[in-house]
PDB file of the backbone (N, CA, C, O) and the ligand in Angstrom, with CONECT records:
HET     ZN  A 101       1
ATOM      1  N   MET A   1      12.227 -17.190  -1.039  1.00  0.00           N
ATOM      2  CA  MET A   1      12.620 -16.257   0.040  1.00  0.00           C
ATOM      3  C   MET A   1      11.340 -15.876   0.819  1.00  0.00           C
ATOM      4  O   MET A   1      10.339 -15.424   0.262  1.00  0.00           O
ATOM      5  N   LYS A   2      11.451 -16.098   2.188  1.00  0.00           N
ATOM      6  CA  LYS A   2      10.319 -15.771   3.051  1.00  0.00           C
ATOM      7  C   LYS A   2      10.283 -14.306   3.330  1.00  0.00           C
ATOM      8  O   LYS A   2      11.336 -13.695   3.514  1.00  0.00           O
ATOM      9  N   LYS A   3       9.090 -13.696   3.370  1.00  0.00           N
ATOM     10  CA  LYS A   3       9.028 -12.243   3.714  1.00  0.00           C
ATOM     11  C   LYS A   3       8.808 -12.171   5.293  1.00  0.00           C
ATOM     12  O   LYS A   3       8.245 -13.063   5.926  1.00  0.00           O
ATOM     13  N   CYS A   4       9.270 -11.117   5.794  1.00  0.00           N
ATOM     14  CA  CYS A   4       8.890 -10.886   7.243  1.00  0.00           C
ATOM     15  C   CYS A   4       7.595 -10.133   7.385  1.00  0.00           C
ATOM     16  O   CYS A   4       7.109  -9.599   6.389  1.00  0.00           O
ATOM     17  N   GLY A   5       6.996 -10.054   8.574  1.00  0.00           N
ATOM     18  CA  GLY A   5       5.728  -9.523   8.865  1.00  0.00           C
ATOM     19  C   GLY A   5       5.567  -8.149   8.286  1.00  0.00           C
ATOM     20  O   GLY A   5       4.510  -7.864   7.722  1.00  0.00           O
ATOM     21  N   VAL A   6       6.600  -7.225   8.391  1.00  0.00           N
ATOM     22  CA  VAL A   6       6.506  -5.789   7.976  1.00  0.00           C
ATOM     23  C   VAL A   6       6.356  -5.751   6.488  1.00  0.00           C
ATOM     24  O   VAL A   6       5.572  -4.972   5.944  1.00  0.00           O
ATOM     25  N   CYS A   7       7.177  -6.672   5.772  1.00  0.00           N
ATOM     26  CA  CYS A   7       7.223  -6.569   4.320  1.00  0.00           C
ATOM     27  C   CYS A   7       5.750  -7.114   3.883  1.00  0.00           C
ATOM     28  O   CYS A   7       5.181  -6.537   2.956  1.00  0.00           O
ATOM     29  N   LYS A   8       5.157  -8.159   4.502  1.00  0.00           N
ATOM     30  CA  LYS A   8       3.935  -8.690   4.084  1.00  0.00           C
ATOM     31  C   LYS A   8       2.812  -7.505   4.061  1.00  0.00           C
ATOM     32  O   LYS A   8       2.059  -7.247   3.122  1.00  0.00           O
ATOM     33  N   ILE A   9       2.882  -6.861   5.298  1.00  0.00           N
ATOM     34  CA  ILE A   9       1.982  -5.810   5.472  1.00  0.00           C
ATOM     35  C   ILE A   9       2.198  -4.762   4.391  1.00  0.00           C
ATOM     36  O   ILE A   9       1.242  -4.287   3.778  1.00  0.00           O
ATOM     37  N   ALA A  10       3.395  -4.420   4.171  1.00  0.00           N
ATOM     38  CA  ALA A  10       3.823  -3.293   3.215  1.00  0.00           C
ATOM     39  C   ALA A  10       3.291  -3.698   1.793  1.00  0.00           C
ATOM     40  O   ALA A  10       2.699  -2.904   1.062  1.00  0.00           O
ATOM     41  N   THR A  11       3.546  -4.964   1.478  1.00  0.00           N
ATOM     42  CA  THR A  11       3.075  -5.512   0.140  1.00  0.00           C
ATOM     43  C   THR A  11       1.534  -5.393  -0.002  1.00  0.00           C
ATOM     44  O   THR A  11       0.959  -4.947  -0.995  1.00  0.00           O
ATOM     45  N   LEU A  12       0.946  -5.857   1.134  1.00  0.00           N
ATOM     46  CA  LEU A  12      -0.642  -5.817   1.165  1.00  0.00           C
ATOM     47  C   LEU A  12      -1.175  -4.508   1.006  1.00  0.00           C
ATOM     48  O   LEU A  12      -2.061  -4.301   0.177  1.00  0.00           O
ATOM     49  N   LEU A  13      -0.678  -3.534   1.786  1.00  0.00           N
ATOM     50  CA  LEU A  13      -1.129  -2.184   1.660  1.00  0.00           C
ATOM     51  C   LEU A  13      -0.809  -1.589   0.298  1.00  0.00           C
ATOM     52  O   LEU A  13      -1.680  -0.947  -0.289  1.00  0.00           O
ATOM     53  N   ALA A  14       0.383  -1.767  -0.228  1.00  0.00           N
ATOM     54  CA  ALA A  14       0.659  -1.275  -1.571  1.00  0.00           C
ATOM     55  C   ALA A  14      -0.126  -2.024  -2.642  1.00  0.00           C
ATOM     56  O   ALA A  14      -0.394  -1.476  -3.711  1.00  0.00           O
ATOM     57  N   GLY A  15      -0.467  -3.178  -2.382  1.00  0.00           N
ATOM     58  CA  GLY A  15      -1.336  -3.875  -3.397  1.00  0.00           C
ATOM     59  C   GLY A  15      -2.668  -3.262  -3.347  1.00  0.00           C
ATOM     60  O   GLY A  15      -3.232  -2.985  -4.406  1.00  0.00           O
ATOM     61  N   ILE A  16      -3.262  -3.007  -2.140  1.00  0.00           N
ATOM     62  CA  ILE A  16      -4.558  -2.317  -2.166  1.00  0.00           C
ATOM     63  C   ILE A  16      -4.586  -1.062  -2.737  1.00  0.00           C
ATOM     64  O   ILE A  16      -5.564  -0.740  -3.412  1.00  0.00           O
ATOM     65  N   GLY A  17      -3.538  -0.199  -2.546  1.00  0.00           N
ATOM     66  CA  GLY A  17      -3.336   1.034  -3.221  1.00  0.00           C
ATOM     67  C   GLY A  17      -3.316   0.846  -4.793  1.00  0.00           C
ATOM     68  O   GLY A  17      -3.971   1.582  -5.531  1.00  0.00           O
ATOM     69  N   ALA A  18      -2.596  -0.088  -5.213  1.00  0.00           N
ATOM     70  CA  ALA A  18      -2.464  -0.312  -6.685  1.00  0.00           C
ATOM     71  C   ALA A  18      -3.889  -0.733  -7.169  1.00  0.00           C
ATOM     72  O   ALA A  18      -4.290  -0.239  -8.223  1.00  0.00           O
ATOM     73  N   LEU A  19      -4.633  -1.550  -6.528  1.00  0.00           N
ATOM     74  CA  LEU A  19      -5.867  -2.002  -7.009  1.00  0.00           C
ATOM     75  C   LEU A  19      -6.930  -0.885  -6.989  1.00  0.00           C
ATOM     76  O   LEU A  19      -7.852  -0.799  -7.800  1.00  0.00           O
ATOM     77  N   ASN A  20      -6.687  -0.019  -5.944  1.00  0.00           N
ATOM     78  CA  ASN A  20      -7.637   1.239  -5.935  1.00  0.00           C
ATOM     79  C   ASN A  20      -7.437   2.059  -7.065  1.00  0.00           C
ATOM     80  O   ASN A  20      -8.399   2.482  -7.707  1.00  0.00           O
ATOM     81  N   TRP A  21      -6.182   2.338  -7.385  1.00  0.00           N
ATOM     82  CA  TRP A  21      -5.827   3.218  -8.710  1.00  0.00           C
ATOM     83  C   TRP A  21      -6.487   2.428  -9.895  1.00  0.00           C
ATOM     84  O   TRP A  21      -7.103   3.050 -10.760  1.00  0.00           O
ATOM     85  N   GLY A  22      -6.374   1.191  -9.938  1.00  0.00           N
ATOM     86  CA  GLY A  22      -6.870   0.450 -11.240  1.00  0.00           C
ATOM     87  C   GLY A  22      -8.336   0.570 -11.245  1.00  0.00           C
ATOM     88  O   GLY A  22      -8.928   0.723 -12.313  1.00  0.00           O
ATOM     89  N   LEU A  23      -9.039   0.503  -9.982  1.00  0.00           N
ATOM     90  CA  LEU A  23     -10.470   0.753  -9.982  1.00  0.00           C
ATOM     91  C   LEU A  23     -10.793   2.093 -10.520  1.00  0.00           C
ATOM     92  O   LEU A  23     -11.655   2.263 -11.383  1.00  0.00           O
ATOM     93  N   VAL A  24     -10.087   3.040  -9.997  1.00  0.00           N
ATOM     94  CA  VAL A  24     -10.358   4.431 -10.314  1.00  0.00           C
ATOM     95  C   VAL A  24     -10.332   4.721 -11.793  1.00  0.00           C
ATOM     96  O   VAL A  24     -11.151   5.434 -12.374  1.00  0.00           O
ATOM     97  N   ALA A  25      -9.219   4.043 -12.394  1.00  0.00           N
ATOM     98  CA  ALA A  25      -8.928   4.247 -13.849  1.00  0.00           C
ATOM     99  C   ALA A  25      -9.971   3.496 -14.766  1.00  0.00           C
ATOM    100  O   ALA A  25     -10.412   4.004 -15.797  1.00  0.00           O
ATOM    101  N   LEU A  26     -10.303   2.335 -14.338  1.00  0.00           N
ATOM    102  CA  LEU A  26     -11.164   1.446 -15.202  1.00  0.00           C
ATOM    103  C   LEU A  26     -12.634   1.656 -14.966  1.00  0.00           C
ATOM    104  O   LEU A  26     -13.412   1.707 -15.919  1.00  0.00           O
ATOM    105  N   PHE A  27     -13.027   1.777 -13.746  1.00  0.00           N
ATOM    106  CA  PHE A  27     -14.521   1.852 -13.374  1.00  0.00           C
ATOM    107  C   PHE A  27     -14.978   3.266 -12.744  1.00  0.00           C
ATOM    108  O   PHE A  27     -16.131   3.511 -12.387  1.00  0.00           O
ATOM    109  N   ASN A  28     -13.911   4.139 -12.667  1.00  0.00           N
ATOM    110  CA  ASN A  28     -14.219   5.434 -11.995  1.00  0.00           C
ATOM    111  C   ASN A  28     -14.829   5.155 -10.530  1.00  0.00           C
ATOM    112  O   ASN A  28     -15.802   5.745 -10.061  1.00  0.00           O
ATOM    113  N   PHE A  29     -14.121   4.206  -9.932  1.00  0.00           N
ATOM    114  CA  PHE A  29     -14.681   3.857  -8.608  1.00  0.00           C
ATOM    115  C   PHE A  29     -13.488   3.855  -7.621  1.00  0.00           C
ATOM    116  O   PHE A  29     -12.503   3.147  -7.835  1.00  0.00           O
ATOM    117  N   ASN A  30     -13.587   4.620  -6.587  1.00  0.00           N
ATOM    118  CA  ASN A  30     -12.652   4.669  -5.626  1.00  0.00           C
ATOM    119  C   ASN A  30     -13.058   3.904  -4.333  1.00  0.00           C
ATOM    120  O   ASN A  30     -13.896   4.349  -3.549  1.00  0.00           O
ATOM    121  N   LEU A  31     -12.449   2.803  -4.177  1.00  0.00           N
ATOM    122  CA  LEU A  31     -12.854   2.042  -3.014  1.00  0.00           C
ATOM    123  C   LEU A  31     -12.596   2.650  -1.697  1.00  0.00           C
ATOM    124  O   LEU A  31     -13.414   2.512  -0.787  1.00  0.00           O
ATOM    125  N   VAL A  32     -11.412   3.369  -1.535  1.00  0.00           N
ATOM    126  CA  VAL A  32     -11.098   4.009  -0.341  1.00  0.00           C
ATOM    127  C   VAL A  32     -12.123   5.048   0.069  1.00  0.00           C
ATOM    128  O   VAL A  32     -12.596   5.158   1.201  1.00  0.00           O
ATOM    129  N   THR A  33     -12.430   5.844  -1.052  1.00  0.00           N
ATOM    130  CA  THR A  33     -13.377   6.947  -0.837  1.00  0.00           C
ATOM    131  C   THR A  33     -14.704   6.418  -0.579  1.00  0.00           C
ATOM    132  O   THR A  33     -15.432   6.973   0.245  1.00  0.00           O
ATOM    133  N   ALA A  34     -15.129   5.235  -1.313  1.00  0.00           N
ATOM    134  CA  ALA A  34     -16.436   4.583  -1.055  1.00  0.00           C
ATOM    135  C   ALA A  34     -16.697   4.133   0.412  1.00  0.00           C
ATOM    136  O   ALA A  34     -17.799   4.149   0.959  1.00  0.00           O
ATOM    137  N   ILE A  35     -15.545   3.737   0.959  1.00  0.00           N
ATOM    138  CA  ILE A  35     -15.573   3.067   2.371  1.00  0.00           C
ATOM    139  C   ILE A  35     -15.500   4.180   3.420  1.00  0.00           C
ATOM    140  O   ILE A  35     -16.298   4.255   4.354  1.00  0.00           O
ATOM    141  N   LEU A  36     -14.461   5.070   3.203  1.00  0.00           N
ATOM    142  CA  LEU A  36     -14.002   6.033   4.253  1.00  0.00           C
ATOM    143  C   LEU A  36     -14.310   7.416   3.947  1.00  0.00           C
ATOM    144  O   LEU A  36     -13.997   8.284   4.762  1.00  0.00           O
ATOM    145  N   GLY A  37     -14.972   7.759   2.709  1.00  0.00           N
ATOM    146  CA  GLY A  37     -15.303   9.136   2.463  1.00  0.00           C
ATOM    147  C   GLY A  37     -14.106   9.833   1.604  1.00  0.00           C
ATOM    148  O   GLY A  37     -12.982   9.356   1.443  1.00  0.00           O
ATOM    149  N   ASP A  38     -14.557  10.975   1.128  1.00  0.00           N
ATOM    150  CA  ASP A  38     -13.494  11.705   0.185  1.00  0.00           C
ATOM    151  C   ASP A  38     -12.657  12.542   1.090  1.00  0.00           C
ATOM    152  O   ASP A  38     -13.128  13.476   1.739  1.00  0.00           O
ATOM    153  N   MET A  39     -11.344  12.170   1.119  1.00  0.00           N
ATOM    154  CA  MET A  39     -10.282  12.962   1.880  1.00  0.00           C
ATOM    155  C   MET A  39     -10.739  13.251   3.295  1.00  0.00           C
ATOM    156  O   MET A  39     -10.538  14.364   3.780  1.00  0.00           O
ATOM    157  N   THR A  40     -11.333  12.314   3.961  1.00  0.00           N
ATOM    158  CA  THR A  40     -11.564  12.371   5.318  1.00  0.00           C
ATOM    159  C   THR A  40     -10.280  11.939   6.156  1.00  0.00           C
ATOM    160  O   THR A  40      -9.358  11.419   5.527  1.00  0.00           O
ATOM    161  N   MET A  41     -10.166  12.102   7.401  1.00  0.00           N
ATOM    162  CA  MET A  41      -9.052  11.744   8.064  1.00  0.00           C
ATOM    163  C   MET A  41      -8.669  10.243   7.884  1.00  0.00           C
ATOM    164  O   MET A  41      -7.508   9.952   7.597  1.00  0.00           O
ATOM    165  N   PRO A  42      -9.646   9.262   8.050  1.00  0.00           N
ATOM    166  CA  PRO A  42      -9.340   7.872   7.864  1.00  0.00           C
ATOM    167  C   PRO A  42      -8.838   7.583   6.505  1.00  0.00           C
ATOM    168  O   PRO A  42      -7.900   6.807   6.324  1.00  0.00           O
ATOM    169  N   ALA A  43      -9.466   8.211   5.522  1.00  0.00           N
ATOM    170  CA  ALA A  43      -9.067   8.068   4.014  1.00  0.00           C
ATOM    171  C   ALA A  43      -7.634   8.564   3.870  1.00  0.00           C
ATOM    172  O   ALA A  43      -6.869   7.894   3.176  1.00  0.00           O
ATOM    173  N   LYS A  44      -7.231   9.593   4.418  1.00  0.00           N
ATOM    174  CA  LYS A  44      -5.972  10.137   4.353  1.00  0.00           C
ATOM    175  C   LYS A  44      -4.905   9.366   4.976  1.00  0.00           C
ATOM    176  O   LYS A  44      -3.764   9.262   4.527  1.00  0.00           O
ATOM    177  N   ILE A  45      -5.406   8.767   6.171  1.00  0.00           N
ATOM    178  CA  ILE A  45      -4.473   7.767   6.751  1.00  0.00           C
ATOM    179  C   ILE A  45      -4.194   6.487   5.838  1.00  0.00           C
ATOM    180  O   ILE A  45      -3.071   5.989   5.759  1.00  0.00           O
ATOM    181  N   VAL A  46      -5.233   6.028   5.199  1.00  0.00           N
ATOM    182  CA  VAL A  46      -4.970   4.879   4.260  1.00  0.00           C
ATOM    183  C   VAL A  46      -4.108   5.223   3.239  1.00  0.00           C
ATOM    184  O   VAL A  46      -3.207   4.447   2.923  1.00  0.00           O
ATOM    185  N   TYR A  47      -4.291   6.491   2.572  1.00  0.00           N
ATOM    186  CA  TYR A  47      -3.371   6.950   1.544  1.00  0.00           C
ATOM    187  C   TYR A  47      -2.037   7.071   2.047  1.00  0.00           C
ATOM    188  O   TYR A  47      -1.103   6.614   1.388  1.00  0.00           O
ATOM    189  N   ALA A  48      -1.854   7.626   3.122  1.00  0.00           N
ATOM    190  CA  ALA A  48      -0.552   7.807   3.731  1.00  0.00           C
ATOM    191  C   ALA A  48       0.269   6.493   3.912  1.00  0.00           C
ATOM    192  O   ALA A  48       1.427   6.344   3.523  1.00  0.00           O
ATOM    193  N   LEU A  49      -0.496   5.554   4.562  1.00  0.00           N
ATOM    194  CA  LEU A  49       0.057   4.158   4.772  1.00  0.00           C
ATOM    195  C   LEU A  49       0.442   3.526   3.446  1.00  0.00           C
ATOM    196  O   LEU A  49       1.532   2.979   3.276  1.00  0.00           O
ATOM    197  N   VAL A  50      -0.551   3.630   2.460  1.00  0.00           N
ATOM    198  CA  VAL A  50      -0.130   3.057   1.034  1.00  0.00           C
ATOM    199  C   VAL A  50       1.196   3.734   0.514  1.00  0.00           C
ATOM    200  O   VAL A  50       2.084   3.095  -0.051  1.00  0.00           O
ATOM    201  N   GLY A  51       1.242   4.993   0.741  1.00  0.00           N
ATOM    202  CA  GLY A  51       2.408   5.784   0.180  1.00  0.00           C
ATOM    203  C   GLY A  51       3.709   5.280   0.937  1.00  0.00           C
ATOM    204  O   GLY A  51       4.737   5.013   0.315  1.00  0.00           O
ATOM    205  N   LEU A  52       3.610   5.169   2.277  1.00  0.00           N
ATOM    206  CA  LEU A  52       4.759   4.695   3.101  1.00  0.00           C
ATOM    207  C   LEU A  52       5.100   3.279   2.668  1.00  0.00           C
ATOM    208  O   LEU A  52       6.283   2.982   2.496  1.00  0.00           O
ATOM    209  N   SER A  53       4.175   2.426   2.491  1.00  0.00           N
ATOM    210  CA  SER A  53       4.409   1.037   2.048  1.00  0.00           C
ATOM    211  C   SER A  53       5.077   1.075   0.746  1.00  0.00           C
ATOM    212  O   SER A  53       6.002   0.282   0.569  1.00  0.00           O
ATOM    213  N   GLY A  54       4.750   1.869  -0.175  1.00  0.00           N
ATOM    214  CA  GLY A  54       5.269   1.986  -1.433  1.00  0.00           C
ATOM    215  C   GLY A  54       6.812   2.315  -1.250  1.00  0.00           C
ATOM    216  O   GLY A  54       7.662   1.677  -1.870  1.00  0.00           O
ATOM    217  N   ILE A  55       7.122   3.295  -0.410  1.00  0.00           N
ATOM    218  CA  ILE A  55       8.509   3.588  -0.250  1.00  0.00           C
ATOM    219  C   ILE A  55       9.294   2.438   0.299  1.00  0.00           C
ATOM    220  O   ILE A  55      10.406   2.099  -0.106  1.00  0.00           O
ATOM    221  N   GLY A  56       8.598   1.862   1.276  1.00  0.00           N
ATOM    222  CA  GLY A  56       9.264   0.636   2.032  1.00  0.00           C
ATOM    223  C   GLY A  56       9.473  -0.462   1.015  1.00  0.00           C
ATOM    224  O   GLY A  56      10.455  -1.192   1.154  1.00  0.00           O
ATOM    225  N   LEU A  57       8.548  -0.670  -0.108  1.00  0.00           N
ATOM    226  CA  LEU A  57       8.809  -1.717  -0.977  1.00  0.00           C
ATOM    227  C   LEU A  57       9.927  -1.270  -1.948  1.00  0.00           C
ATOM    228  O   LEU A  57      10.819  -2.057  -2.263  1.00  0.00           O
ATOM    229  N   ILE A  58       9.883  -0.127  -2.376  1.00  0.00           N
ATOM    230  CA  ILE A  58      11.026   0.292  -3.274  1.00  0.00           C
ATOM    231  C   ILE A  58      12.346   0.232  -2.587  1.00  0.00           C
ATOM    232  O   ILE A  58      13.333  -0.134  -3.225  1.00  0.00           O
ATOM    233  N   VAL A  59      12.437   0.572  -1.303  1.00  0.00           N
ATOM    234  CA  VAL A  59      13.690   0.503  -0.634  1.00  0.00           C
ATOM    235  C   VAL A  59      14.111  -1.035  -0.510  1.00  0.00           C
ATOM    236  O   VAL A  59      15.276  -1.404  -0.655  1.00  0.00           O
ATOM    237  N   SER A  60      12.925  -1.991  -0.195  1.00  0.00           N
ATOM    238  CA  SER A  60      13.337  -3.341   0.059  1.00  0.00           C
ATOM    239  C   SER A  60      13.713  -4.012  -1.303  1.00  0.00           C
ATOM    240  O   SER A  60      14.350  -5.064  -1.272  1.00  0.00           O
ATOM    241  N   VAL A  61      13.350  -3.456  -2.494  1.00  0.00           N
ATOM    242  CA  VAL A  61      13.747  -3.989  -3.741  1.00  0.00           C
ATOM    243  C   VAL A  61      15.152  -3.684  -4.022  1.00  0.00           C
ATOM    244  O   VAL A  61      15.942  -4.530  -4.442  1.00  0.00           O
ATOM    245  N   ILE A  62      15.459  -2.422  -3.777  1.00  0.00           N
ATOM    246  CA  ILE A  62      16.840  -1.899  -4.016  1.00  0.00           C
ATOM    247  C   ILE A  62      17.807  -2.527  -3.025  1.00  0.00           C
ATOM    248  O   ILE A  62      18.823  -3.105  -3.411  1.00  0.00           O
ATOM    249  N   LYS A  63      17.481  -2.408  -1.745  1.00  0.00           N
ATOM    250  CA  LYS A  63      18.263  -2.917  -0.757  1.00  0.00           C
ATOM    251  C   LYS A  63      17.521  -3.775   0.174  1.00  0.00           C
ATOM    252  O   LYS A  63      16.789  -3.306   1.045  1.00  0.00           O
ATOM    253  N   ALA A  64      17.713  -5.070  -0.013  1.00  0.00           N
ATOM    254  CA  ALA A  64      16.891  -6.049   0.583  1.00  0.00           C
ATOM    255  C   ALA A  64      16.700  -5.833   2.073  1.00  0.00           C
ATOM    256  O   ALA A  64      17.583  -5.416   2.822  1.00  0.00           O
ATOM    257  N   CYS A  65      15.390  -6.175   2.455  1.00  0.00           N
ATOM    258  CA  CYS A  65      15.091  -5.916   3.825  1.00  0.00           C
ATOM    259  C   CYS A  65      15.905  -6.792   4.750  1.00  0.00           C
ATOM    260  O   CYS A  65      16.030  -7.993   4.510  1.00  0.00           O
ATOM    261  N   PRO A  66      16.520  -6.156   5.912  1.00  0.00           N
ATOM    262  CA  PRO A  66      17.369  -6.995   6.825  1.00  0.00           C
ATOM    263  C   PRO A  66      16.686  -8.155   7.428  1.00  0.00           C
ATOM    264  O   PRO A  66      17.230  -9.253   7.552  1.00  0.00           O
ATOM    265  N   ALA A  67      15.376  -7.863   7.834  1.00  0.00           N
ATOM    266  CA  ALA A  67      14.670  -8.909   8.571  1.00  0.00           C
ATOM    267  C   ALA A  67      14.239 -10.081   7.634  1.00  0.00           C
ATOM    268  O   ALA A  67      13.969 -11.190   8.094  1.00  0.00           O
ATOM    269  N   CYS A  68      14.187  -9.798   6.320  1.00  0.00           N
ATOM    270  CA  CYS A  68      13.881 -11.029   5.412  1.00  0.00           C
ATOM    271  C   CYS A  68      15.049 -11.821   5.065  1.00  0.00           C
ATOM    272  O   CYS A  68      14.941 -12.954   4.597  1.00  0.00           O
ATOM    273  N   ASN A  69      16.299 -11.182   5.311  1.00  0.00           N
ATOM    274  CA  ASN A  69      17.537 -11.849   4.772  1.00  0.00           C
ATOM    275  C   ASN A  69      18.107 -12.729   5.874  1.00  0.00           C
ATOM    276  O   ASN A  69      19.192 -13.282   5.693  1.00  0.00           O
ATOM    277  N   LYS A  70      17.458 -12.879   6.957  1.00  0.00           N
ATOM    278  CA  LYS A  70      17.955 -13.712   8.001  1.00  0.00           C
ATOM    279  C   LYS A  70      17.836 -15.258   7.646  1.00  0.00           C
ATOM    280  O   LYS A  70      18.223 -16.107   8.449  1.00  0.00           O
TER     281      LYS A  70
HETATM  282 ZN    ZN A 101      11.211  -7.850   5.321  1.00  0.00          ZN2+
END
């Protein structure tokens, strides 16, 4: 099944978020914080986008994305 552009971006962002959590747990290293600073506006935007992507992915798992099902 091919994924649409929106789903690809959401998967990528959620993947980055998941990797970042893994880095924090395993190496006590926060990649987002390292690049963008601790809770600065850009860092918050990244976290917000990751969160929204997570919601999008959960929704697309439960109820398949209409763009992907064409
Ligand atoms: Zn899709």
